[in-house]
N, C-alpha and C positions, 0 to 999 in steps of 0.2 A: 504494500500500500504506500502510495506517495504521501509523505508527511506534510499536509497542508491543513490549516485550521478549518477551511471550508469543507474538507472531506471528513472531519472527525465525527460530527453528529450523525451523518448518514451511516458511517461505518459502525458506530456504536449501536444504532437502532437495528441494523440488519443482523449483526453478529452476536449481540449480547442480550441476555434475558434479564428482566427485572429492572425497574427504574433505578433502584438503589445501586445495583451493580453497574448499570450503565453510567451513572454519574461518577462513580469512583474510577472506573476504567477510563472514562472520558478525561477526567482530571489528570490521570497518569499519562495519557497520550498527549495531552496539551503540554505537560511538563517535558516529556521526551522531545517534543518538537521545539520548544523554546529554549531549553538549557544550552544546547550547542551554540545557538545564535547569540544568546546573552553572554556566554563565556568567551566567545571569539574576540581576539584583539586585532586591531588593524596592523597589518604588516608594514614595517618601516625599513627600507633597504639602505644599508650603509656600505659604501665602497671603501675599502681600506688597503693600506700598504703597511709592511712591517715597520715598526718604530718603537723598539723596546726602550725602556720597560713599560712604555705606554700601551703598546700593542705588540703582542708576541705571537708569531706563528711557529708551532712546534717544528714543522718541517717546511722550509721555504718552498713554495709552489704547491703545497698540499691544499686541497679544497674540501677534504672530507671531515674537517673538524672546525669548530668555531675558534676564533682567536682568543687570546687571554691578555691580561695586562690592566694597568690602572685606568686608562680611558675606556676600556671595555667595561670595567666595573662601574664607571660613572653612567654609561648608557644603560647597562643592564639593571643596575641596582637602584639608581636614583631617577633617571629621566623616564625610562620606559614605564615603570609602574605608575608614576604620576600622570603620564600622558596616555595611559592605557594602550601601549604599543607592544607589539612583538617585534624584536629586532632581528632582521635577517642580514647577516654579514656576507658581502659580496667581495671575493678576493681570495688571496692577495693579488693586487694588480700594481703596476708602477704608479708612482705619485701622479704623473701627468695624465695617465689613463683614468685614475680615480676622479680627478677634477673634471675631465671630459665627460665621464659617465653622468655626473650630477648635472652638468650644463645641458646635456642632451636628454635628460629625463630618464636615463637607464638606471639611475640610483637616486635616492631621495636626499642623501647627505654623504659627506665624508666624515671620518672619525673625529677630526678637529682641524682647524685651520687658523693661521694668523690672519688678522683683519687688515686689509690695505684698501685705499681708495679704488685701486684698479680692480681688486677682487670683488668689491661691493657692487660693481656693475654686473657681475655674473651670478653671485650667490646672495641668498638671504641669510644674514648672520644673526645669531641669537643676541638678545639684549645684553646678557651677561656671559662672562667666560665660563667654560666648563673645565678648563685645565690651566694651571699656572705653575711656574717654577722659576728658580733662580737663573740668571744669565751669567755668562763668563766664558773665557777662552781656556781651552784645555791644553796644557803644556806638560812637559816632563817635570816631575817633582824636583829633580836635581837642578833645574834652571834657576838662576839667581833672581830673575825678574818676578816680582810679586804683584805688580799692577801695571796696566797699560794706561799711561797718562795722556797720550796723544799719538798722532800719526808717526812722529819721529821714533817712537819706541818699536814700531813695526817695520820700518824701512829695511829692505833687504832680507826680510824673514818670510818664508813661505807658509801660508795659512791654508789648511785644507778646509773644504766645505762640501755640502751636498749640492749636486747639480740641481738647478731650478728651485733651490730652497730660499726661504725668507732670509733677509739680512737685516740685522738691527740698524737703526739710523746711522750710528757711527761708522759701520762698515759700508753701508750703502753710499753715504756721502763721500767717503774716501776710496771708493771701489777702484777708480782708475789709477790710484797711487799705491795700491796694495798688490802684493804677490799672492793672489788667490788661486788656488788649484781646486777645481770642481771635480768631484767623483760622482758618476751617475750609476744608477742601478740599485737593485734591492739589497746589495751588500755594501753600499757606500760607506756606512758607519764603521763596520769592522775593518774595511780596507783603510780608512783614514786612521783608525787606531793603530793598526799594524805599521803604517808608514811613520806615525809619530814615534812609536816605540823603537823603530829602526833608525830614528833620527833623519828620516827623509822629509819630514815636515817639522817646522818649529812649533806650530800650534794648530789647533782645529777650532773652527767656529761652527756651532750648531745652535739652533734656536733654543734647544734644551740640552745642555751639556750632560744631563743624566743619561741620555742615549749613549754617549761615548763611555761614560763611567760603567754602564751596564756591560759593555763588551770587554772593557778592561777587567771587570770583576770575573767574567766567565773564564778569562785566561789567568786568573789569580794574580793580576798585576796592578791592582788598585793603588797600591802604595807607590807605584812608579809614575803616577800622573797626579796633577792637581788642577784646580780651577782658579783662574785669576780674573779680577774684575777689569772692565774697560769702561770708557766714558759712557754713561747711560745705563750701565748694568746694575746699578743700585736698585732699579725698579724691576720687579718681577715681570717676566714675559708671560703673556696670557694668550690662549687661543679659544676659539668659539665654535659652536655648532654652525657649519656652513651648509645650507640647504638649497635645494633646487628652486628656482623661481617659477617652476611649473607646478609646485605644490599648491594645494588648496590653502588659502590664507587662514582658514579656520584651524587647519591642522598645524600650521606654523605657529599660530597663537597658542595652541594647546601645548606644544613643545616648549615655547617660550615661558609659559606659566609654570611648567614643570621645572625648568631650569631656574626660574626666579625663586621658586620655593626650596630648591635643594643646593644651589651652588655654594652656599655658605655653611652647609652642614657637614662637609667632608674636608679633610686636609689632604690635598692632592699630593704634595711633596712627600708626606708620610706614606701614602699609598704606593707611589712610584719607588720609594726607597725599600719598602717591604718586598715588592716584586723583584727588585734587583738582588736583595739578600737571599730570597728564596731560590732564585735562579743560580746564584753563585754557590749556594750550599748544595743544590742538586748536581751542579757540574763537578763539585769537589767529591761528592759521593760516587761519581762514575769514573773517577780517575783510577786506573789500575794500580 
């Protein structure tokens, strides 16, 4: 029998005897029809790329398991329940592909994104940030430099960065005067860390240096690197939910309200640190 409300009375009267029994069974059938509908959550598609400890893929290229990490926890544990959403993770895909998927309506959002005037033309950004963390330049711990005061401190020094990645205002304004070496691809962060540890780079800039510390921790070399400040880094970097402009404005508002209600209830830095510590401990336990 097709489960529609209009079919229930006729079905009950034809197949069930006794008014009392008919009413009881009718109530059960109505419940059976309505519960799946009431319990279903709207699917929200997030295109993602690996960005530990914020988003971790157990096996790069694997598509048979959901990602893990601090920003995954934010979406799954804080935003989705409030907005009544079921998160569907799409990826991993390259960073540029994830942005294109949202722009074209193939995905509803990316995991997180720095907000710029140029990007605001393409994406709907949340009112409040969903991720925040300290800024800094990652260098070797043995290097005597403890702070970047200005451009002169970086002249002649090669700085690694992620290809197509966001640059803080200090680096953006001085881009043409700096020796920036971009690395592209899903393993850009570990490649940069290996280059730094081999002294092929003087330092590395990432929007969130915790990404680099994560990979150093996996190799049990955390003590060999440090994070030093640069002009403007005293302010935490933040990223936002970046959503498709093709979304229903009512859905965007629902998500915004969920973020409004939750973004101050969790300590993102502590969450990311815990993920890094857990990953480092797991890596250590697997060392023969």
